Each structure stands twice: as C-alpha cells, then as structure tokens.
SERO-4910 file (N, C-alpha, C, O; in steps of 0.05 Angstrom, whole numbers):
BEGIN
 pado doro    nc1    nc2    nc3   cac1   cac2   cac3    cc1    cc2    cc3    oc1    oc2    oc3
  Met    A     17    -24      0      0      0      0     17     25      0     35     27     16
  Pro    A     13     44    -18     28     69    -17     23     84      9      0     88     17
  Glu    A     44     91     23     42    105     48     49    135     44     53    144     21
  Leu    A     52    149     66     56    178     64     80    185     46     78    203     29
  Pro    A    104    173     49    126    180     32    120    176      2    128    193    -14
  Glu    A    107    154     -4    101    149    -32     81    169    -43     83    178    -66
  Val    A     62    177    -26     42    197    -35     56    224    -38     51    239    -58
  Glu    A     74    231    -20     89    257    -23    107    256    -47    110    276    -61
  Val    A    120    234    -52    137    231    -77    120    235   -102    128    248   -121
  Thr    A     96    223   -101     78    226   -124     71    255   -128     72    265   -150
  Arg    A     64    269   -106     57    297   -108     80    314   -119     76    330   -137
  Leu    A    104    309   -109    127    325   -118    133    320   -147    144    337   -161
  Gly    A    124    297   -158    129    290   -185    113    305   -206    120    306   -229
  Phe    A     90    315   -197     73    329   -217     60    355   -208     48    369   -224
  Ala    A     62    361   -182     48    385   -172     55    411   -187     38    426   -195
  Asp    A     81    415   -190     90    440   -204     82    440   -233     76    461   -245
  Arg    A     83    416   -246     77    414   -274     48    418   -281     41    426   -303
  Ile    A     30    411   -262      2    413   -268    -11    439   -258    -33    446   -265
  Ala    A      4    453   -240     -7    478   -229    -12    498   -252      5    503   -269
  Gly    A    -36    510   -251    -44    529   -272    -57    517   -296    -66    531   -314
  Ala    A    -58    490   -297    -70    477   -320   -100    479   -320   -113    481   -299
  Thr    A   -112    479   -344   -141    479   -347   -151    452   -355   -139    439   -373
  Ile    A   -171    442   -342   -182    415   -348   -198    416   -374   -216    433   -378
  Glu    A   -191    398   -392   -204    397   -419   -223    373   -421   -243    375   -436
  Glu    A   -218    352   -406   -235    328   -408   -229    311   -384   -207    310   -374
  Val    A   -249    296   -374   -246    277   -353   -259    251   -362   -283    250   -369
  Arg    A   -243    229   -362   -253    203   -371   -252    183   -347   -232    182   -333
  Leu    A   -274    169   -343   -276    150   -321   -276    121   -332   -288    115   -353
  Gly    A   -263    103   -316   -264     75   -323   -283     60   -304   -305     70   -299
  Lys    A   -275     37   -294   -292     22   -276   -295     37   -249   -278     52   -242
  Pro    A   -318     33   -236   -323     47   -211   -300     42   -190   -290     19   -188
  Leu    A   -293     62   -175   -274     60   -154   -288     58   -127   -312     56   -126
  Arg    A   -272     59   -105   -284     55    -78   -305     76    -72   -326     70    -61
  Trp    A   -299    101    -80   -319    123    -77   -323    136   -104   -305    138   -120
  Ala    A   -348    144   -108   -354    157   -134   -342    185   -135   -336    197   -115
  Leu    A   -338    195   -160   -328    222   -164   -346    243   -151   -337    264   -143
  Ala    A   -372    237   -150   -392    254   -136   -399    279   -152   -412    297   -141
  Val    A   -392    280   -178   -400    302   -195   -398    292   -224   -382    275   -230
  Asp    A   -415    303   -241   -414    297   -270   -386    306   -280   -379    329   -276
  Pro    A   -371    288   -293   -344    296   -303   -345    321   -319   -325    336   -319
  Ala    A   -366    326   -334   -368    349   -351   -367    375   -335   -359    396   -346
  Val    A   -375    374   -310   -375    398   -293   -346    408   -289   -342    432   -285
  Leu    A   -327    390   -290   -299    397   -284   -285    410   -308   -265    423   -305
  Val    A   -296    406   -332   -284    417   -356   -284    448   -355   -304    461   -349
  Gly    A   -260    459   -360   -257    488   -359   -247    499   -332   -239    522   -330
  Arg    A   -247    482   -312   -236    491   -286   -206    490   -286   -194    474   -301
  Arg    A   -194    507   -270   -165    510   -269   -154    497   -244   -165    500   -222
  Ile    A   -132    483   -246   -118    470   -223    -99    490   -211    -79    498   -224
  Val    A   -104    499   -187    -88    519   -174    -63    508   -162    -41    518   -165
  Ser    A    -66    486   -147    -43    473   -133    -50    445   -125    -74    437   -126
  Val    A    -30    430   -116    -35    403   -106    -21    401    -79      3    404    -77
  Arg    A    -37    395    -58    -27    392    -31    -29    363    -22    -40    346    -37
  Arg    A    -19    357      2    -22    331     14    -32    333     42    -24    351     57
  Arg    A    -50    316     50    -60    313     77    -60    284     84    -77    269     75
  Gly    A    -40    275    101    -37    247    106    -31    233     80    -12    239     66
  Lys    A    -47    213     73    -43    198     48    -62    207     27    -66    193      6
  Tyr    A    -75    230     30    -92    242     10    -77    264     -5    -63    279      8
  Leu    A    -82    265    -31    -73    288    -46    -97    306    -51   -119    296    -58
  Leu    A    -94    332    -48   -116    351    -52   -109    370    -75    -90    386    -73
  Ala    A   -123    367    -97   -119    384   -120   -139    408   -117   -163    404   -121
  Asp    A   -128    431   -110   -145    455   -107   -152    466   -135   -134    472   -151
  Leu    A   -177    468   -141   -187    479   -166   -196    508   -161   -199    516   -138
  Asp    A   -200    523   -182   -210    550   -178   -238    549   -166   -246    568   -153
  Ile    A   -252    527   -171   -277    522   -157   -277    493   -148   -279    475   -165
  Gly    A   -274    488   -122   -275    461   -111   -248    448   -107   -227    460   -113
  Val    A   -249    423    -97   -224    408    -91   -228    379   -100   -250    368    -96
  Leu    A   -208    367   -111   -207    338   -117   -191    324    -96   -167    330    -93
  Leu    A   -204    306    -81   -190    290    -61   -181    264    -75   -198    249    -86
  Met    A   -155    258    -74   -145    234    -88   -131    215    -68   -114    224    -53
  His    A   -138    190    -69   -127    169    -52   -118    145    -69   -133    137    -87
  Leu    A    -94    135    -64    -83    113    -80    -92     85    -72    -86     66    -85
  Gly    A   -106     83    -49   -116     57    -41    -94     38    -35    -73     45    -24
  Met    A    -98     12    -42    -79     -9    -37    -58    -12    -58    -35    -19    -53
  Ser    A    -65     -6    -83    -47    -12   -105    -46     10   -127    -37      5   -149
  Gly    A    -57     34   -120    -59     54   -141    -33     70   -145    -16     72   -127
  Ser    A    -32     83   -168    -10    101   -174    -20    122   -194    -37    116   -211
  Leu    A    -10    146   -191    -17    168   -209      6    173   -228     30    172   -220
  Arg    A      0    178   -253     20    183   -273     12    209   -287    -12    213   -294
  Phe    A     31    227   -291     26    252   -305     46    255   -328     70    253   -323
  Ala    A     37    259   -352     54    262   -375     40    279   -396     16    283   -396
  Gln    A     56    289   -415     45    305   -437     24    289   -452      3    300   -460
  Ala    A     30    264   -456     11    246   -470     15    218   -459     37    210   -452
  Leu    A     -7    202   -458     -6    175   -449    -20    157   -469    -38    166   -483
  Pro    A    -13    131   -471    -27    113   -489    -55    109   -480    -63    117   -458
  Pro    A    -72     98   -498   -100     92   -490   -101     77   -464    -85     59   -458
  Gly    A   -121     83   -447   -123     70   -421   -128     41   -423   -142     31   -440
  Gly    A   -116     26   -404   -120     -3   -402   -142    -10   -382   -156      8   -372
  Lys    A   -144    -36   -376   -166    -44   -358   -163    -35   -329   -182    -35   -314
  His    A   -139    -28   -322   -134    -19   -294   -131     12   -292   -125     22   -271
  Asp    A   -136     26   -314   -136     55   -314   -164     65   -311   -181     60   -328
  His    A   -170     79   -288   -197     85   -281   -204    114   -281   -227    122   -277
  Phe    A   -184    131   -285   -189    160   -284   -168    174   -301   -144    171   -296
  Asp    A   -177    189   -321   -159    206   -337   -169    234   -336   -192    240   -342
  Met    A   -152    252   -327   -158    281   -328   -140    294   -348   -116    297   -344
  Val    A   -152    301   -371   -136    313   -392   -136    344   -388   -157    356   -386
  Thr    A   -112    355   -388   -109    384   -384    -93    395   -408    -82    380   -424
  Asp    A    -91    421   -409    -75    434   -430    -45    432   -424    -29    442   -440
  Gln    A    -37    420   -401     -9    416   -394     -1    386   -392     22    380   -385
  Gly    A    -20    368   -396    -14    340   -395    -38    324   -384    -59    335   -379
  Val    A    -34    298   -382    -55    280   -373    -48    267   -346    -26    257   -343
  Leu    A    -67    269   -328    -63    256   -302    -80    231   -302   -104    232   -306
  Arg    A    -67    207   -296    -81    182   -298    -78    166   -272    -56    165   -260
  Leu    A   -100    155   -262    -99    137   -239   -101    108   -249   -121    101   -262
  Asn    A    -81     93   -243    -80     64   -248    -83     50   -222    -68     55   -203
  Asp    A   -102     31   -220   -107     18   -194   -119    -10   -199   -143    -13   -203
  Pro    A   -102    -31   -200   -111    -58   -205   -133    -67   -185   -151    -82   -193
  Arg    A   -132    -59   -160   -151    -70   -140   -174    -51   -136   -194    -58   -123
  Arg    A   -173    -27   -147   -195     -8   -146   -204      0   -118   -227      5   -113
  Phe    A   -184      2    -99   -190     13    -73   -184     42    -71   -190     56    -51
  Gly    A   -172     53    -92   -166     82    -93   -191     97   -100   -212     86   -105
  Ala    A   -188    124   -100   -212    140   -106   -203    169   -113   -183    179   -104
  Ile    A   -220    182   -128   -218    211   -133   -246    222   -129   -265    214   -143
  Val    A   -248    240   -110   -274    251   -102   -274    281   -104   -255    294    -95
  Tyr    A   -295    292   -116   -297    321   -117   -314    331    -93   -335    320    -87
  Val    A   -304    352    -80   -319    365    -59   -318    395    -63   -299    406    -76
  Glu    A   -337    409    -53   -338    439    -56   -315    452    -41   -302    471    -50
  Asp    A   -310    442    -17   -287    452      0   -282    432     22   -297    412     24
  Glu    A   -262    438     39   -255    419     60   -274    418     83   -270    402    102
  Thr    A   -294    435     83   -315    435    104   -339    419     96   -358    416    111
  Ser    A   -340    409     71   -363    393     62   -364    367     77   -343    357     86
  Pro    A   -388    355     79   -391    330     95   -372    307     86   -360    293    102
  Gln    A   -369    304     59   -352    282     49   -323    288     56   -308    269     63
  Ala    A   -314    313     54   -286    319     61   -281    315     90   -260    304     98
  Leu    A   -300    323    107   -297    318    136   -297    289    143   -283    280    161
  Lys    A   -313    273    129   -313    244    133   -286    231    127   -278    213    142
  Leu    A   -273    241    106   -248    229     98   -223    241    112   -204    226    117
  Leu    A   -224    266    118   -201    280    129   -203    287    159   -183    293    172
  Gly    A   -228    288    169   -233    299    196   -219    285    218   -212    297    238
  Gly    A   -214    258    216   -202    243    238   -172    240    236   -160    225    252
  Leu    A   -159    254    217   -131    250    214   -115    265    235   -122    287    244
  Gly    A    -93    253    244    -76    265    265    -57    286    254    -61    296    232
  Met    A    -37    292    270    -17    313    262     -1    304    238      5    280    235
  Glu    A      7    323    222     25    317    200     54    313    211     64    331    224
  Pro    A     66    291    206     93    286    217    115    302    206    136    306    219
  Leu    A    112    312    181    134    327    169    130    357    171    147    373    160
  Gly    A    110    366    185    105    395    188    111    405    216    117    389    234
  Asp    A    110    431    219    116    444    245     95    437    266    100    441    290
  Glu    A     72    427    257     51    421    276     55    395    292     40    389    310
  Phe    A     76    380    286     81    355    300     93    362    327    117    360    331
  Asp    A     76    370    345     83    381    371     88    358    391     71    340    393
  Ile    A    110    359    406    116    337    424     96    335    447     90    313    455
  Asp    A     87    357    457     68    356    479     41    343    471     30    327    486
  Ile    A     32    351    447      7    339    437     11    309    431     -6    293    436
  Phe    A     34    303    419     41    275    413     41    258    438     29    237    439
  His    A     56    267    458     58    252    483     31    249    497     25    228    507
  Ala    A     16    271    497    -11    269    509    -29    249    495    -44    235    508
  Gly    A    -27    248    469    -42    229    453    -34    200    460    -51    183    462
  Leu    A     -8    196    463      1    169    469     -8    160    497    -14    137    502
  Arg    A     -8    179    516    -15    173    544    -44    163    546    -50    149    565
  Lys    A    -60    170    527    -88    161    528    -93    134    517   -115    123    519
  Arg    A    -72    122    505    -76     96    491    -63     73    507    -41     75    516
  Arg    A    -78     52    510    -68     28    523    -63      5    503    -64    -19    511
  Ser    A    -59     12    478    -52     -7    458    -22     -6    452     -9     13    460
  Pro    A    -11    -27    440     17    -27    433     24     -3    415      8      6    399
  Ile    A     47      9    419     55     33    406     54     31    375     46     50    362
  Lys    A     62      8    365     61      5    335     32      7    325     27     20    304
  Gln    A     14     -5    339    -14     -4    331    -25     25    332    -40     33    315
  Val    A    -17     40    352    -25     68    355    -14     84    332    -29    101    321
  Leu    A     11     80    324     22     94    302      7     89    276      2    107    260
  Leu    A     -1     64    272    -15     56    247    -43     68    246    -53     72    223
  Leu    A    -56     73    268    -83     83    268    -85    110    254   -105    116    240
  Gly    A    -65    127    258    -64    153    243    -80    176    255    -82    197    243
  Asp    A    -92    172    279   -107    194    291    -91    210    311   -100    230    321
  Val    A    -67    200    319    -49    216    335    -29    230    317    -26    254    318
  Val    A    -16    214    300      1    226    279     -6    210    253     -8    185    254
  Val    A     -8    223    231    -19    211    207      4    202    189     26    214    188
  Gly    A     -1    180    174     17    172    153     40    154    160     57    148    142
  Val    A     41    144    185     64    126    192     55     98    187     44     85    205
  Gly    A     59     88    163     50     62    155     67     39    166     85     44    182
  Asn    A     61     15    158     73     -9    170    104     -9    168    118    -15    187
  Ile    A    114     -4    144    143     -4    140    156     17    158    176     12    172
  Tyr    A    146     42    157    158     64    170    155     64    201    171     75    215
  Ala    A    133     51    210    130     48    239    151     29    250    163     35    271
  Ser    A    156      7    237    178    -11    246    205      3    246    221      0    264
  Glu    A    210     18    225    236     31    222    239     53    243    260     56    255
  Ala    A    218     69    248    220     91    268    223     80    296    238     91    312
  Leu    A    209     58    302    211     47    329    239     36    334    250     37    356
  Phe    A    251     24    313    279     15    315    298     38    320    315     37    338
  Leu    A    295     59    305    312     83    308    309     95    336    329    105    347
  Ala    A    285     94    347    280    106    373    287     87    396    287     95    419
  Gly    A    293     61    389    299     41    410    276     33    426    279     25    450
  Ile    A    252     33    414    227     26    428    216      0    417    212     -3    393
  Arg    A    210    -19    434    198    -45    425    169    -40    416    154    -26    429
  Pro    A    161    -52    394    135    -47    382    111    -56    400     89    -48    395
  Thr    A    117    -73    419     95    -84    436     90    -67    461     71    -72    476
  Val    A    107    -47    467    104    -30    491     78    -14    489     71     -4    467
  Leu    A     63    -13    510     38      3    510     45     32    506     63     43    519
  Ala    A     30     45    489     35     74    483     33     90    508     47    110    511
  Ser    A     15     83    526     10     99    550     34     98    569     36    115    587
  Arg    A     53     79    565     76     77    583    101     91    573    122     90    585
  Ile    A     98    103    550    122    116    538    125    144    551    107    161    550
  Ser    A    149    149    562    155    175    575    157    197    555    160    192    531
  Arg    A    157    222    564    160    244    546    187    244    532    187    248    507
  Pro    A    210    238    545    235    237    531    235    216    509    246    221    487
  Arg    A    223    193    515    222    172    494    203    179    472    208    173    448
  Ala    A    182    193    478    163    203    458    177    223    440    172    224    415
  Ala    A    194    239    452    209    259    435    228    245    417    231    253    393
  Arg    A    241    223    426    259    208    408    243    195    386    252    193    363
  Leu    A    219    185    392    202    173    372    193    193    352    192    187    328
  Arg    A    185    217    361    177    238    342    200    244    323    196    245    299
  Asp    A    224    247    334    247    253    316    252    230    297    259    235    274
  Ala    A    249    206    307    254    182    290    233    181    267    240    174    245
  Val    A    208    186    273    187    186    253    194    207    231    193    201    207
  Arg    A    201    231    240    209    251    220    232    243    203    232    246    179
  Asp    A    253    232    216    277    224    202    271    202    181    279    204    158
  Val    A    257    181    190    251    159    172    234    168    148    239    160    125
  Leu    A    213    183    153    195    192    132    210    211    113    206    209     88
  Ser    A    226    228    123    241    247    106    261    232     88    263    238     64
  Arg    A    275    212    100    293    197     84    279    180     62    289    177     40
  Ala    A    255    170     69    240    155     50    231    172     26    232    164      3
  Val    A    223    197     32    216    215     10    240    221     -7    238    221    -32
  Glu    A    264    225      5    288    230    -10    295    206    -28    306    210    -50
  Arg    A    289    181    -19    296    157    -34    274    150    -54    276    130    -68
  Gly    A    253    166    -56    232    161    -75    211    142    -65    196    130    -80
  Gly    A    210    138    -38    190    120    -26    200     91    -27    224     86    -32
  Ser    A    182     72    -21    188     44    -21    172     30    -43    148     34    -45
  Thr    A    184     13    -59    170     -3    -78    173    -32    -71    194    -44    -76
  Leu    A    152    -44    -58    153    -72    -51    138    -88    -72    145   -112    -76
  Arg    A    118    -77    -85    103    -91   -105    101    -74   -131    116    -79   -150
  Asp    A     83    -55   -130     78    -41   -156     77    -11   -154     66      2   -172
  Phe    A     88      1   -132     88     30   -131    106     42   -151    129     33   -155
  Ser    A     97     63   -164    114     80   -181    105    109   -178     81    114   -172
  Asn    A    123    128   -182    116    156   -178    101    167   -203     95    152   -221
  Ala    A     97    193   -203     82    205   -225     96    204   -252     84    210   -272
  Glu    A    122    197   -251    137    193   -276    142    164   -282    158    158   -300
  Gly    A    130    146   -267    133    117   -272    157    105   -260    165     83   -268
  Gln    A    171    118   -241    195    109   -229    190     95   -202    172    104   -188
  Ala    A    206     74   -196    204     60   -170    219     75   -148    235     92   -153
  Gly    A    212     68   -123    226     79   -100    246     59    -89    245     35    -96
  Tyr    A    265     69    -73    288     52    -64    293     52    -34    313     40    -25
  Phe    A    275     63    -18    280     64     11    283     36     23    298     32     41
  Gln    A    267     17     12    267    -10     24    294    -23     23    300    -41     38
  Leu    A    312    -14      5    338    -25      3    356    -19     27    376    -32     31
  Glu    A    349      2     42    366     10     65    351      7     91    359     17    111
  Ala    A    329     -8     91    313    -13    115    330    -26    136    346    -44    130
  Ala    A    328    -17    161    343    -28    183    331    -55    193    346    -73    199
  Val    A    305    -56    194    292    -81    204    270    -92    186    267   -116    183
  Tyr    A    255    -74    173    232    -84    158    240   -104    136    258    -98    120
  Gly    A    227   -127    135    233   -147    115    258   -162    119    267   -177    101
  Arg    A    271   -159    143    297   -171    148    296   -192    170    316   -196    184
  Gly    A    273   -205    173    270   -225    194    292   -247    192    296   -259    170
  Gly    A    306   -253    214    327   -273    214    354   -262    206    375   -276    211
  Glu    A    355   -239    194    381   -227    186    394   -212    209    379   -204    228
  Pro    A    420   -208    209    433   -194    232    426   -165    232    424   -152    212
  Cys    A    422   -155    257    417   -126    260    441   -111    249    464   -119    253
  Arg    A    436    -89    236    458    -73    225    474    -58    247    496    -48    241
  Val    A    464    -58    271    478    -45    294    492    -65    311    516    -61    317
  Cys    A    478    -86    320    489   -104    341    493   -132    331    503   -149    346
  Leu    A    484   -139    307    486   -165    294    467   -186    306    468   -209    297
  Thr    A    450   -179    325    429   -197    335    409   -203    313    402   -184    299
  Pro    A    400   -227    310    380   -233    289    354   -217    293    343   -215    315
  Ile    A    345   -205    271    320   -189    271    297   -209    275    296   -229    261
  Arg    A    278   -202    292    255   -219    296    231   -208    281    228   -184    276
  Gln    A    214   -227    273    189   -220    259    165   -230    276    167   -252    286
  Met    A    144   -215    278    120   -223    292     96   -211    278     99   -194    260
  Arg    A     72   -219    286     47   -209    275     33   -191    295     30   -198    319
  Gln    A     25   -167    287      9   -149    303    -14   -139    286    -10   -126    266
  Gly    A    -38   -145    295    -61   -136    280    -61   -143    251    -67   -127    233
  Gln    A    -54   -168    245    -53   -178    217    -30   -167    200    -29   -171    176
  Arg    A    -12   -152    213     10   -140    198     37   -151    209     39   -157    233
  Ser    A     57   -153    191     83   -162    200     98   -139    214     99   -116    204
  Thr    A    110   -146    236    127   -127    252    155   -138    254    159   -162    258
  Tyr    A    175   -121    250    203   -129    252    216   -112    273    212    -87    275
  Phe    A    234   -124    289    248   -109    310    273   -124    319    276   -148    314
  Cys    A    291   -109    331    315   -121    342    311   -125    372    307   -105    386
  Pro    A    312   -149    383    307   -153    411    328   -141    429    323   -137    453
  Lys    A    352   -135    419    373   -123    435    372    -92    434    373    -79    455
  Cys    A    370    -81    410    369    -52    407    342    -40    417    341    -17    423
  Gln    A    321    -56    417    295    -47    425    286    -63    449    267    -79    448
  Lys    A    299    -58    472    293    -73    496    267    -64    510    253    -80    522
  Tyr    A    261    -38    508    238    -28    523    217    -16    506    197     -6    516
***
C-alpha cells in the first residue's frame, strides 16, 4: 500500500507541472471505492491551482472546488504530456492543457472525489479524523505525548491508526521504532515524554529519508513519472527477519500485530 512518503513523492512528481492547467476532459473507467460525486463534464474548464497533501490524500485545489485523491492499496498516479490509451486498470484520466493525469489501480480501492471545499460532509468524513502531519511544524511533542498517554494499545498499533500522527504506515512504523529504540509491543501509555520525543524525531527522520529515496517499492508502486522507490533497500529491520541487526548483529525478529508483519531487534529495542 502506498504510504505517506510514496504519496508525497507522487505529489512532488507532478504538482509543479500541473499547477495552472485547465481541465479539458475527464474520462472514467470502472467504478472505484468512492464515486467522483460530480458529473465529469462539470470539471471541464476549471483550473488547477495547486496540489497539496494531507496524510495519504492528495488535494488538488481547483479554482472552484477540490479533488481528493487516494491511491488505495495498489494505485499510482501518472502525469505526462501524452499517455497511451487507457487499459483495464486505468480508471481516471484528467486531460489538461499541460498534460494527462491518470490513476491506475488494479484493485480499485483508490478514489478521486470532488468536494466543494474541505468543510463539506464528504471531506470531513475522509479527512476529519486525521492526526498531526509528521513532516510539518505542527508535529508538537506535547500533543504527541498526550495522545500516546491516552492509549493502552501497543505503540506500533497506535502509530498505524493515524489519529495521533498521520501517515506512519507499517514499514515506517517498524523503522521509526527501531531508530527510537522502542519495542513495538510496549503500550503507548507507558512511553515517557523523553522517549516520545525520540520517537517523534525518528518518525520525522525515517519519513524524510523515505521521501528522498523516492519511497518504497515492494510490489507495484511508481511515482508520477513511472519510477520506482528505493527506501526498502536500506531498511534497518523491515523485511529482514532472521538477518543480523545492522547495529548489534542480533537476528531481527518478525511477529504479527493486527494482521501486519512487525520487525524489531530484541537487543536494540529492549523497552
């Protein structure tokens, strides 16, 4: 599943190139998880002002309205001057005077939804419960620690929920917890403020490095120019079960938490 770094890499790949473009045509394929919520013809003639990110959502601000875009489990966005005719997994083409934006999604869990603004009911339903942005100035240590203190679930599960801090997916949660020296099974409520500060810094560091490396490509992720990411090649623990820790050489352990694989070093992550 594309996580926050992959979504940010996607945004960086086309946001500047599509800004200021005028929509000339919108073509829909098979139905996605959520409907577009407007007749595609209504979008023709509207101008794309900018493309932002909120968690794992991309927000394309139009001169009238906003397009909320989500990549789901297997989706990817591609933007180019011209693209070949759409295939069976291409479900949304937005043709502009500066290029074509296409959503390819084999599993069709992604979506592109039109809303009038971010206060509309559908926008609040999708965005209203999201936590702090980890890469922005709003990632406040006091708010973060207070949020953890209220949770009696394992810290990795709390990170994945996304309502305390948004966008820390499975790969990056394992990596951040390793960097902070925190075992993934520790209850969030038991994490002290100093350890929470280390975890906040680790989350920022891991996500920032992942963006720099183009995200992670484990299956089929590619950015807006069709390129794969490479962060997974330097992962400290994720996907390395049984291999020696890069710090202490202790074998990395793998376990299941909430139907997801968790990786950790039993020596470097004692508490």
